[in-house]
The first five atom37 places (N, CA, C, CB, O) and aatype in JSON, in Angstrom:
{
  "aatype": [12, 1, 9, 16, 3, 7, 19, 3, 7, 1, 13, 1, 3, 6, 6, 12, 10, 16, 1, 13, 1, 5, 10, 0, 10, 10, 9, 3, 19, 13, 2],
  "atom_mask": [
    [1, 1, 1, 1, 1],
    [1, 1, 1, 1, 1],
    [1, 1, 1, 1, 1],
    [1, 1, 1, 1, 1],
    [1, 1, 1, 1, 1],
    [1, 1, 1, 0, 1],
    [1, 1, 1, 1, 1],
    [1, 1, 1, 1, 1],
    [1, 1, 1, 0, 1],
    [1, 1, 1, 1, 1],
    [1, 1, 1, 1, 1],
    [1, 1, 1, 1, 1],
    [1, 1, 1, 1, 1],
    [1, 1, 1, 1, 1],
    [1, 1, 1, 1, 1],
    [1, 1, 1, 1, 1],
    [1, 1, 1, 1, 1],
    [1, 1, 1, 1, 1],
    [1, 1, 1, 1, 1],
    [1, 1, 1, 1, 1],
    [1, 1, 1, 1, 1],
    [1, 1, 1, 1, 1],
    [1, 1, 1, 1, 1],
    [1, 1, 1, 1, 1],
    [1, 1, 1, 1, 1],
    [1, 1, 1, 1, 1],
    [1, 1, 1, 1, 1],
    [1, 1, 1, 1, 1],
    [1, 1, 1, 1, 1],
    [1, 1, 1, 1, 1],
    [1, 1, 1, 1, 1]
  ],
  "atom_positions": [
    [[-28.36, 22.01, -74.29], [-27.78, 20.56, -73.39], [-27.91, 20.57, -71.93], [-26.15, 20.29, -73.56], [-27.06, 20.65, -71.04]],
    [[-28.93, 20.48, -71.92], [-29.56, 19.44, -70.62], [-30.74, 19.53, -71.08], [-29.48, 19.86, -68.89], [-31.51, 20.31, -71.64]],
    [[-30.6, 17.66, -70.34], [-31.8, 17.01, -71.05], [-32.43, 16.91, -69.4], [-31.47, 15.28, -72.17], [-31.93, 17.07, -68.28]],
    [[-33.22, 16.71, -69.71], [-34.99, 16.8, -68.41], [-35.69, 15.87, -69.11], [-36.29, 18.61, -68.29], [-35.78, 15.52, -70.28]],
    [[-36.26, 15.51, -67.81], [-38.03, 14.77, -68.28], [-39.05, 14.45, -67.22], [-37.94, 13.16, -69.0], [-39.49, 13.38, -66.78]],
    [[-39.41, 16.37, -66.83], [-39.61, 16.57, -66.08], [-38.59, 16.75, -64.49], [0.0, 0.0, 0.0], [-37.43, 16.8, -64.09]],
    [[-40.07, 16.81, -64.03], [-38.82, 17.57, -62.26], [-37.56, 16.64, -62.33], [-39.72, 17.15, -59.98], [-36.42, 16.94, -62.68]],
    [[-38.17, 15.2, -61.8], [-36.94, 13.68, -61.58], [-35.95, 14.19, -62.51], [-37.53, 11.74, -62.19], [-34.91, 14.5, -61.92]],
    [[-35.9, 14.45, -64.14], [-35.01, 14.82, -64.59], [-34.27, 16.25, -64.63], [0.0, 0.0, 0.0], [-33.1, 16.37, -65.0]],
    [[-35.1, 17.37, -64.21], [-34.32, 18.57, -63.57], [-33.32, 18.12, -63.1], [-34.9, 19.33, -62.56], [-32.26, 18.13, -63.71]],
    [[-33.55, 17.4, -61.33], [-33.14, 17.8, -59.62], [-31.29, 16.58, -60.84], [-34.85, 16.53, -57.26], [-30.16, 16.99, -61.12]],
    [[-31.95, 15.2, -61.15], [-31.48, 14.62, -61.57], [-29.92, 15.12, -62.82], [-32.59, 14.05, -61.79], [-28.95, 14.39, -63.05]],
    [[-30.14, 16.42, -63.36], [-29.08, 17.08, -63.85], [-28.66, 18.24, -63.68], [-29.11, 17.06, -64.77], [-27.72, 18.71, -64.31]],
    [[-29.66, 19.16, -62.33], [-28.47, 19.5, -61.02], [-27.23, 18.56, -60.82], [-29.24, 19.4, -59.47], [-26.07, 18.65, -61.2]],
    [[-28.01, 17.46, -59.97], [-26.63, 16.98, -59.53], [-25.68, 16.03, -59.79], [-26.66, 16.77, -58.64], [-24.96, 15.49, -58.95]],
    [[-25.68, 15.76, -61.4], [-24.44, 15.97, -62.34], [-23.87, 16.54, -62.33], [-24.36, 16.11, -63.21], [-22.67, 16.54, -62.03]],
    [[-25.06, 17.78, -62.93], [-23.76, 19.21, -63.4], [-22.71, 19.78, -62.07], [-24.85, 21.0, -63.93], [-21.56, 20.22, -62.04]],
    [[-23.82, 19.48, -60.99], [-22.71, 19.68, -59.44], [-21.34, 18.86, -59.31], [-23.57, 19.09, -57.95], [-20.27, 19.37, -58.97]],
    [[-21.57, 17.17, -59.7], [-20.51, 16.45, -59.76], [-19.85, 17.5, -60.4], [-20.57, 15.1, -60.39], [-19.17, 18.35, -59.83]],
    [[-20.1, 17.43, -61.7], [-19.39, 17.68, -62.93], [-17.99, 18.4, -62.41], [-20.34, 18.64, -64.02], [-16.8, 18.17, -62.61]],
    [[-18.87, 19.6, -61.5], [-17.74, 20.74, -61.3], [-16.77, 20.53, -60.53], [-18.15, 21.9, -60.83], [-15.66, 21.02, -60.72]],
    [[-17.21, 19.37, -59.05], [-16.3, 19.31, -58.52], [-15.35, 18.3, -59.55], [-16.66, 18.97, -57.15], [-14.17, 18.47, -59.84]],
    [[-15.73, 17.82, -59.74], [-14.75, 16.55, -60.69], [-13.71, 17.5, -61.53], [-15.91, 15.4, -62.09], [-12.5, 17.27, -61.57]],
    [[-14.34, 18.61, -62.21], [-13.44, 19.47, -63.05], [-12.83, 20.51, -61.45], [-14.58, 20.55, -64.65], [-11.99, 21.28, -61.9]],
    [[-12.89, 20.62, -60.79], [-12.0, 21.5, -59.69], [-10.63, 20.56, -58.92], [-13.22, 22.02, -58.29], [-9.58, 21.05, -58.5]],
    [[-11.07, 18.98, -58.92], [-9.83, 18.17, -58.89], [-9.43, 18.05, -59.63], [-9.69, 17.22, -58.57], [-8.33, 18.56, -59.42]],
    [[-9.42, 17.52, -61.07], [-8.48, 17.98, -61.85], [-7.63, 19.13, -62.24], [-8.83, 17.8, -62.47], [-6.44, 19.14, -62.57]],
    [[-8.56, 20.19, -62.11], [-7.44, 21.22, -61.89], [-6.79, 21.42, -60.95], [-7.7, 22.22, -62.01], [-5.85, 22.18, -61.17]],
    [[-6.93, 20.83, -59.34], [-5.45, 20.83, -58.55], [-4.88, 19.45, -58.94], [-5.55, 20.98, -56.68], [-4.13, 18.76, -58.25]],
    [[-5.28, 19.22, -59.92], [-3.86, 17.7, -60.06], [-3.27, 18.22, -61.33], [-4.53, 15.56, -60.4], [-2.07, 17.97, -61.25]],
    [[-3.45, 18.66, -62.16], [-2.87, 19.19, -63.49], [-2.16, 20.54, -62.94], [-4.13, 19.49, -64.8], [-1.56, 21.29, -63.71]]
  ]
}
């Protein structure tokens, strides 16, 4: 499921995963 292109891709993916988790928490709170 993870799309990486070297180190940059990996870091970008980690950032997106973190943001997604924060978003999921927010959605959980509002629902």
